[in-house]
C-alpha positions in Angstrom: 232.3 260.8 98.4 230.8 260.5 101.9 233.6 260.4 104.5 231.9 257.5 106.2 232.7 255.4 103.1 236.4 255.9 103.6 236.4 253.4 106.5 233.4 251.1 106.4 235.2 248.8 108.8 237.4 250.0 111.7 240.9 250.5 110.3 243.6 247.9 111.1 247.3 248.7 110.8 250.6 249.5 112.4 251.8 252.7 113.9 255.4 253.5 114.7 255.0 255.3 118.0 255.0 252.5 120.7 258.3 251.1 119.5 260.1 254.0 117.8 258.7 257.1 119.5 259.9 260.1 117.4 262.8 258.3 115.8 261.4 256.0 113.0 263.2 256.1 109.7 262.4 255.1 106.1 264.2 251.7 106.3 262.4 250.7 109.4 259.0 251.7 108.0 259.7 249.6 104.9 260.7 246.6 106.9 257.5 246.7 108.9 255.5 247.2 105.7 257.2 244.2 104.2 256.3 242.1 107.2 252.6 243.2 107.2 252.3 242.4 103.5 253.8 238.9 104.0 252.1 237.9 107.2 249.1 240.1 108.1 247.6 241.7 105.0 245.3 238.7 104.2 243.7 239.1 107.7 242.7 242.7 107.0 245.7 244.6 108.3 246.6 247.3 105.8 247.7 250.7 107.2 251.3 251.7 107.8 251.4 254.9 109.8 254.4 257.1 110.5 253.8 258.8 113.8 255.0 262.0 115.4 257.8 264.3 114.3 258.8 262.8 111.0 259.6 266.4 110.0 261.9 267.2 113.0 265.7 267.4 112.7 267.5 265.4 115.3 264.3 263.9 116.7 265.1 261.6 119.6 268.7 262.7 120.0 268.1 264.3 123.4 265.6 261.8 124.7 267.1 261.7 128.2 266.0 265.4 128.5 263.2 265.9 126.0 260.7 263.9 124.1 260.2 266.8 121.8 263.3 269.1 121.5 262.2 272.7 122.1 262.6 274.9 119.0 264.4 272.2 117.0 264.9 272.6 113.3 261.9 271.5 111.2 261.9 270.6 107.5 259.4 272.9 105.7 258.5 274.1 102.2 258.0 277.6 100.9 254.3 277.5 101.9 254.8 276.8 105.6 254.0 273.0 105.2 256.2 270.5 107.0 258.2 268.0 105.0 259.9 264.7 105.9 263.3 265.0 107.5 265.6 264.0 104.6 268.2 262.5 107.0 265.7 259.8 108.2 263.7 259.7 104.9 266.2 260.1 102.1 263.7 259.4 99.3 261.9 262.6 100.3 264.7 264.9 98.9 264.2 267.1 95.9 260.6 268.0 96.9 259.4 264.4 96.6 258.0 264.4 100.2 256.5 261.1 101.2 255.4 260.1 97.7 258.2 257.6 97.1 257.6 255.9 100.5 253.8 255.9 99.9 254.4 254.4 96.4 256.5 251.6 98.0 253.8 250.8 100.5 251.0 250.9 97.9 253.1 248.5 95.7 252.7 246.0 98.6 248.9 246.3 98.5 248.9 248.4 101.7 247.9 251.9 102.6 250.0 254.8 104.0 249.3 257.1 106.9 251.0 260.0 108.7 250.7 261.7 112.1 250.3 265.5 112.2 249.9 268.1 114.9 247.0 270.4 114.5 247.9 274.0 113.4 250.7 275.7 111.6 254.5 275.6 112.5 255.5 278.2 115.0 258.6 278.9 113.0 256.5 279.7 109.9 254.6 282.3 111.9 257.7 283.8 113.4 259.3 284.1 109.9 256.0 285.4 108.3 256.0 282.4 105.9 253.8 282.3 102.8 250.6 280.3 102.5 249.7 278.8 99.1 247.0 280.7 97.2 246.6 283.2 100.0 247.4 286.9 100.5 248.0 286.5 104.2 251.2 285.1 105.8 251.5 282.5 108.5 251.7 285.0 111.3 248.2 286.4 110.4 246.4 283.0 110.6 248.4 281.5 113.5 246.8 281.8 116.9 249.6 282.2 119.5 247.1 281.7 122.3 246.3 278.2 121.1 249.2 275.8 121.7 249.8 272.2 122.7 250.8 271.6 126.3 253.3 268.8 125.5 254.7 269.5 122.0 256.4 272.8 121.0 256.0 272.7 117.2 252.8 274.4 116.3 250.3 277.3 116.9 246.6 276.7 116.3 245.0 278.1 113.2 242.4 280.9 113.5 238.9 280.3 112.4 238.9 282.3 109.2 238.9 281.7 105.4 242.7 282.1 105.2 243.0 279.5 107.9 241.0 277.2 105.8 243.2 278.0 102.8 246.2 276.8 104.8 244.5 273.4 105.6 243.4 273.1 102.0 247.0 273.5 100.8 248.2 271.0 103.4 245.7 268.3 102.3 246.4 269.1 98.7 250.1 268.2 99.4 249.2 265.0 101.4 246.9 263.9 98.6 249.7 264.4 96.0 252.0 262.2 98.1 249.3 259.4 98.2 248.5 259.6 101.9 245.5 257.4 102.9 245.2 258.1 106.6 245.8 261.1 108.9 246.2 260.9 112.6 245.8 264.5 113.9 247.0 265.2 117.5 246.2 267.8 120.1 242.7 268.2 118.6 240.3 265.5 120.0 240.8 266.9 123.5 242.9 270.1 123.9 243.6 269.2 127.5 245.8 272.3 128.2 242.6 274.4 128.2 240.6 273.0 131.1 237.7 275.4 130.6 237.5 274.6 126.9 238.6 271.0 126.3 237.4 271.1 122.7 239.0 274.4 121.8 240.1 273.1 118.4 236.6 272.2 117.3 236.8 274.6 114.3 240.1 273.0 113.2 238.4 269.6 113.1 235.9 271.1 110.7 238.7 272.7 108.6 240.5 269.4 108.3 237.3 267.6 107.3 236.5 270.3 104.7 240.1 270.1 103.3 239.9 266.4 103.0 236.6 266.7 101.1 238.3 269.1 98.7 241.6 267.3 98.1 240.2 264.7 95.7 241.5 261.7 97.6 239.7 259.6 100.3 241.6 260.0 103.6 240.7 258.5 106.9 240.7 261.1 109.7 241.8 260.0 113.2 241.6 262.4 116.1 243.9 262.3 119.2 244.5 262.4 122.1 241.7 261.4 124.4 239.7 261.1 126.3 237.1 262.2 123.8 234.2 264.2 125.2 230.9 262.3 125.1 229.0 265.5 124.8 230.8 266.1 121.5 229.9 262.7 120.1 227.8 264.2 117.2 230.7 266.4 116.2 233.2 263.6 116.1 230.9 261.4 114.1 230.1 264.2 111.6 233.6 265.3 110.9 236.0 262.4 111.6 236.3 258.6 111.2 238.0 257.8 114.5 238.5 259.6 117.8 240.4 258.5 120.9 238.3 257.6 124.0 241.4 257.4 126.2 244.7 259.2 126.7 247.8 257.2 125.6 247.1 253.5 126.3 250.0 251.4 127.5 250.5 247.9 128.9 249.1 248.5 132.4 246.3 246.4 133.8 244.7 249.4 135.5 244.3 251.1 132.1 242.9 248.0 130.5 240.4 247.5 133.3 239.3 251.1 133.0 238.6 250.6 129.3 235.5 248.6 130.1 233.9 251.7 131.6 235.1 253.8 128.7 233.7 251.4 126.1 230.3 251.3 127.8 230.2 255.1 127.6 230.8 255.0 123.8 229.1 251.7 122.8 226.1 253.4 121.1 228.4 255.5 118.8 229.9 252.8 116.7 228.8 252.9 113.1 230.2 252.5 109.6 232.9 255.2 109.1 232.6 256.3 112.8 234.7 254.5 115.4 235.4 255.4 119.0 239.1 254.5 119.3 240.5 252.5 122.2 244.1 253.4 121.1 247.0 251.3 120.0 247.7 247.6 120.9 250.8 247.6 123.1 251.9 244.0 122.1 255.2 242.4 121.3 258.4 244.5 121.6 257.9 248.1 122.6 259.9 251.2 123.8 263.1 251.3 121.8 262.7 255.0 121.0 261.9 255.7 124.6 265.3 254.4 125.6 264.4 250.9 126.8 263.3 248.1 124.5 261.1 245.6 126.3 258.4 243.1 125.7 254.8 244.0 126.6 254.0 243.9 130.4 250.6 242.4 129.7 250.3 238.7 130.5 249.0 236.4 127.8 245.5 236.4 129.5 245.5 240.2 129.5 246.6 240.3 125.9 243.6 238.1 124.9 241.3 240.3 127.1 242.5 243.4 125.3 242.1 241.9 121.8 238.6 240.5 122.7 237.3 243.9 124.0 238.8 245.9 121.1 237.3 243.5 118.5 233.9 243.1 120.1 233.6 246.8 120.8 234.5 247.6 117.2 237.6 249.7 117.9 240.2 250.4 115.2 243.2 248.1 115.7 246.6 249.8 115.5 249.6 247.6 116.4 252.5 249.4 118.2 255.1 246.6 118.2 258.1 246.2 116.0 256.5 243.7 113.6 259.8 242.1 112.5 260.2 240.8 116.0 256.7 239.3 116.5 256.6 235.8 118.0 254.1 233.1 117.1 252.0 233.9 120.2 251.5 237.5 119.3 250.9 236.6 115.6 248.2 234.2 116.7 246.4 237.1 118.5 246.4 239.2 115.4 245.3 236.5 112.9 242.3 235.0 114.7 239.8 235.3 111.9 236.8 234.3 113.9 237.6 237.0 116.5 238.3 239.6 113.8 234.9 238.9 112.3 233.2 240.7 115.2 234.6 244.0 114.0 231.9 244.9 111.5 229.8 247.8 112.8 226.7 245.7 112.0 227.7 243.7 115.1 226.3 246.0 117.8 228.3 246.0 121.0 226.6 246.1 124.5 228.0 245.8 128.0 225.5 243.6 129.9 227.3 243.7 133.3 230.2 245.5 134.9 231.6 245.5 138.5 235.1 245.3 140.1 235.2 241.5 139.5 233.7 240.9 136.1 232.4 242.3 132.8 229.9 240.7 130.4 229.6 241.9 126.8 227.5 240.9 123.8 227.6 241.7 120.2 224.6 241.0 117.9 224.5 241.3 114.1 220.9 241.9 113.0 221.8 241.3 109.4 223.5 237.9 109.8 222.0 237.0 113.2 225.5 236.2 114.6 225.5 236.4 118.3 228.6 236.7 120.5 228.9 236.7 124.3 232.1 237.4 126.2 233.0 237.0 129.9 235.9 238.9 131.5 237.5 238.3 134.8 238.5 241.7 136.1 239.3 240.4 139.6 242.2 238.7 141.3 240.7 235.3 141.9 239.4 232.7 139.5 235.9 233.3 138.0 233.5 230.5 137.1 231.5 230.7 133.9 228.5 228.4 133.7 226.0 227.3 131.1 223.3 229.1 133.0 225.1 232.4 132.9 225.6 232.0 129.2 221.9 231.2 128.7 220.8 234.2 130.7 223.2 236.5 128.9 221.8 235.3 125.6 218.3 236.0 126.9 219.3 239.5 128.0 220.4 240.2 124.4 217.5 238.8 122.6 214.9 240.3 124.9 216.1 243.7 123.8 215.5 242.9 120.1 212.2 243.0 118.1 210.4 239.7 118.2 210.9 237.9 114.9 210.8 234.3 113.8 214.5 234.5 113.1 215.2 235.5 116.7 212.9 232.9 118.0 214.9 230.3 116.0 218.1 231.7 117.3 216.9 231.5 120.9 216.4 227.8 120.5 220.0 227.2 119.5 222.2 225.9 122.2 225.7 225.3 120.9 228.5 227.8 121.2 232.1 227.9 120.0 234.8 229.6 122.2 236.8 231.7 119.7 240.2 231.4 121.4 240.2 227.7 122.0 237.7 226.3 119.5 235.9 224.4 122.2 232.2 223.9 121.7 229.8 224.0 124.7 226.0 223.6 125.1 223.6 225.7 127.1 219.9 225.5 128.0 217.5 226.8 125.3 216.0 229.2 127.9 217.2 231.1 131.0 217.5 228.8 134.1 217.3 229.8 137.7 220.5 228.0 138.7 224.0 228.4 137.3 224.1 225.0 135.8 227.3 223.2 134.8 230.6 225.0 134.7 231.9 225.5 131.2 235.0 227.6 131.9 237.1 228.8 134.8 238.8 232.1 134.1 242.1 232.9 135.8 242.5 236.5 136.9 242.4 239.0 134.0 241.4 236.3 131.5 238.4 236.1 129.2 236.3 233.8 127.0 234.2 234.8 124.0 231.5 232.5 122.5 229.9 232.6 119.1 226.5 230.9 118.8 226.6 228.1 116.2 223.5 228.2 114.0 
């Protein structure tokens, strides 16, 4: 099966990192899965992803000193493959691994994902651990010159047949557990190596090959960013998602910068291939980091983030503790008309960007749906007028092939704003003046219009 068929739409789900850091346990994962099944599944949310260090003993117990405890104990099988920590994931004992948890999540009609670090455990190399169906031991395929600058658990894997055998055995194990999604870290941008930021290129290929051989469709997500635009072909060929930013948090400066990043990657969105804006820091965050808090984004900024992510076609991974979601946050995640923009048939394009504003379009050539979004990036109110909307429409349509369908579309003049449901009218052709005001955007706010046909 072609790997692009594994994710025809950008994946939507929940990831444990923003709230739990390294500390999430089985009970907490199940509670969030229960919530998603009850409240979000019908809107397309389906992945439950256990993030980093699910295999580490005592993870989070020294958080005031370390995010990742140096040389801590790691749960591992006889073939140098990491296993869930049985203290946090009690159903994994007796060699069951994540299969019981995956079975539970599948029983809810959801899909199960895990985070991994690229490479092979350092402790396996030091102990000359075995590799399944391979004559070499872990020390012979580990590359001690290839490490992660912020996590102490792994060595990179050498580019050799035996290294591929290790990745094959790893994906064989994940497939037997019922894993549907893998987020691999320290691989999209190996930022420790400034002269070779894509030093793990061969490990991306090894992972992709192992997934193709494992007999189960698994979505492959690459982290961290920023992804390298000159490597776009490689990401698209071997992965389904790749991060275009480093860790994204609830900071307006980071959100404002995403307009530049999305413009850089806007031509690389296609079925099964999704530049990833990173997780949605909404709701309650930070418990595993030592300070539980609500998102620092204002409500206007939250809508701006959701609009850009959906219009651009980014995967949507929620970082909040879902059992604590309020009605406002739930309304952001269940706006069906906004979520409808996420098909890769809806091609995103940034029409304008400066320090004060951004204007985006998305046009679906198959359905002829047209969307236009205005973002106030400045610190004073921004006026959106009927004339601006008409000129933005003209800019989109003038870039399309002339067809009778497009000519008919250009004559339409009614638009629905997707956050409020308000309907406005515009001139049928560009006008020289701004025309009447249809919206005043407060600082950091947005509006997004769908043309009514």
